C-alpha positions as CSV (number, residue, x, y, z in Angstrom):
1,M,0.0,0.0,0.0
2,S,1.4,3.4,-1.0
3,R,1.9,6.0,1.7
4,R,2.9,9.6,2.2
5,I,6.4,10.3,3.6
6,Q,7.5,13.6,5.0
7,R,10.8,14.7,3.5
8,Q,13.5,15.5,6.0
9,R,16.5,17.8,6.1
10,T,18.3,15.7,8.8
11,R,21.7,14.5,8.0
12,G,21.7,11.1,6.4
13,W,18.1,11.1,5.4
14,R,17.5,9.5,2.0
15,M,14.3,9.2,0.0
16,P,13.2,5.6,0.1
17,P,13.4,3.5,-3.0
18,N,10.2,3.5,-5.1
19,A,9.3,6.9,-3.7
20,V,8.4,10.0,-5.8
21,Y,8.9,13.6,-4.7
22,V,5.7,15.5,-5.2
23,G,6.4,18.9,-3.6
24,R,7.2,22.1,-5.5
25,P,8.5,22.4,-8.1
26,S,7.8,18.8,-9.2
27,L,5.2,18.0,-11.8
28,W,2.9,17.1,-8.9
29,G,3.5,20.1,-6.7
30,N,0.6,22.1,-5.3
31,P,0.8,25.6,-6.8
32,Y,-1.5,26.9,-4.0
33,S,0.5,28.0,-1.0
34,L,-1.0,29.0,2.4
35,D,-0.3,32.6,1.5
36,D,-2.3,32.2,-1.8
37,V,-5.2,30.8,0.2
38,R,-5.0,33.8,2.7
39,A,-5.0,36.2,-0.2
40,M,-7.8,34.5,-2.1
41,Y,-10.0,33.7,0.9
42,P,-9.2,36.0,3.8
43,E,-12.2,34.6,5.7
44,I,-10.5,31.2,6.1
45,A,-8.9,30.8,9.5
46,P,-5.2,30.1,9.5
47,A,-5.7,26.6,10.9
48,D,-7.9,25.7,7.9
49,R,-5.7,27.1,5.2
50,A,-3.8,23.8,4.5
51,A,-7.0,22.0,3.9
52,A,-8.2,24.8,1.6
53,A,-5.0,24.6,-0.4
54,V,-5.6,20.8,-0.8
55,R,-9.2,21.4,-1.9
56,L,-7.9,23.9,-4.5
57,Y,-5.4,21.3,-5.7
58,R,-8.0,18.6,-6.0
59,K,-10.2,20.8,-8.1
60,E,-7.3,21.9,-10.3
61,I,-6.0,18.4,-11.0
62,E,-9.5,16.8,-11.4
63,H,-11.0,19.5,-13.6
64,F,-8.3,21.5,-15.3
65,G,-4.9,19.7,-15.0
66,L,-1.7,21.2,-13.7
67,L,0.6,21.1,-16.6
68,S,0.2,24.8,-17.3
69,D,1.4,25.6,-13.7
70,Y,4.4,23.2,-14.1
71,A,5.5,25.0,-17.3
72,W,6.5,28.0,-15.1
73,Y,9.1,25.9,-13.3
74,V,10.9,24.0,-16.0
75,S,12.9,24.4,-19.2
76,G,11.3,23.9,-22.6
77,K,13.1,20.6,-23.0
78,R,11.7,19.3,-19.7
79,W,8.2,20.6,-20.6
80,D,8.3,18.7,-24.0
81,A,9.5,15.5,-22.3
82,V,6.6,15.7,-19.8
83,N,4.0,16.3,-22.5
84,R,5.4,13.3,-24.5
85,A,5.2,11.1,-21.3
86,V,1.6,12.1,-20.7
87,A,0.6,11.5,-24.3
88,A,2.4,8.1,-24.4
89,S,0.6,7.0,-21.2
90,G,-2.7,7.3,-23.0
91,A,-4.1,9.5,-20.2
92,K,-6.8,11.9,-21.1
93,S,-6.3,14.2,-18.0
94,M,-3.7,14.9,-15.4
95,A,-5.7,13.1,-12.8
96,E,-5.6,10.0,-15.0
97,Y,-1.9,10.4,-15.6
98,A,-1.3,10.7,-11.9
99,A,-3.1,7.5,-11.4
100,I,-1.0,5.8,-14.0
101,A,2.4,7.3,-13.0
102,L,2.1,7.1,-9.2
103,R,0.4,3.8,-8.7
104,G,2.2,1.7,-6.2
105,R,4.7,4.4,-5.3
106,D,5.2,6.2,-2.0
107,L,4.9,10.0,-2.2
108,V,7.3,12.4,-0.5
109,C,6.4,15.9,0.4
110,W,7.4,18.5,3.1
111,C,4.0,18.6,4.7
112,P,3.8,17.2,8.3
113,L,2.0,13.9,8.3
114,D,-0.7,15.1,10.7
115,Q,-1.7,17.9,8.4
116,P,-3.7,17.9,5.1
117,C,-1.4,17.5,2.0
118,H,-2.0,17.4,-1.7
119,A,-0.1,14.1,-1.7
120,D,-3.2,12.6,-0.1
121,V,-5.1,13.6,-3.3
122,L,-2.5,11.9,-5.5
123,L,-2.5,8.8,-3.3
124,E,-6.3,8.6,-3.7
125,L,-6.0,8.9,-7.5
126,A,-3.3,6.2,-7.6
127,R,-5.3,3.8,-5.6
128,V,-8.3,4.0,-7.9
129,A,-6.2,3.5,-11.0
130,P,-7.5,0.7,-13.3
């Protein structure tokens, strides 16, 4: 069963085998920061901003895709490689591509394990993959 792992800065920490980093600026990173949520929705309490950022991420990946956000982070060469990989997978959406590419993998992000994280959305998608 795939799981979420918190990335560490401690000396000697290594990402486990078969794990994928999904934080910013990876293809799977959440473009919505807590500051973005505060600016967009000032009525949301600080304690609820992480969950709101995850909801925004879920909406984005399920309805619009995230490749346009990823393009800001990478070179044209990397952008083309990602587009080819998505097309070659047969996926019709980023949510479907996430299910294909991340199935059976552990996901690594900086979010504390006791807080909401967009990696949870990716794990759900990967678990329902055909």
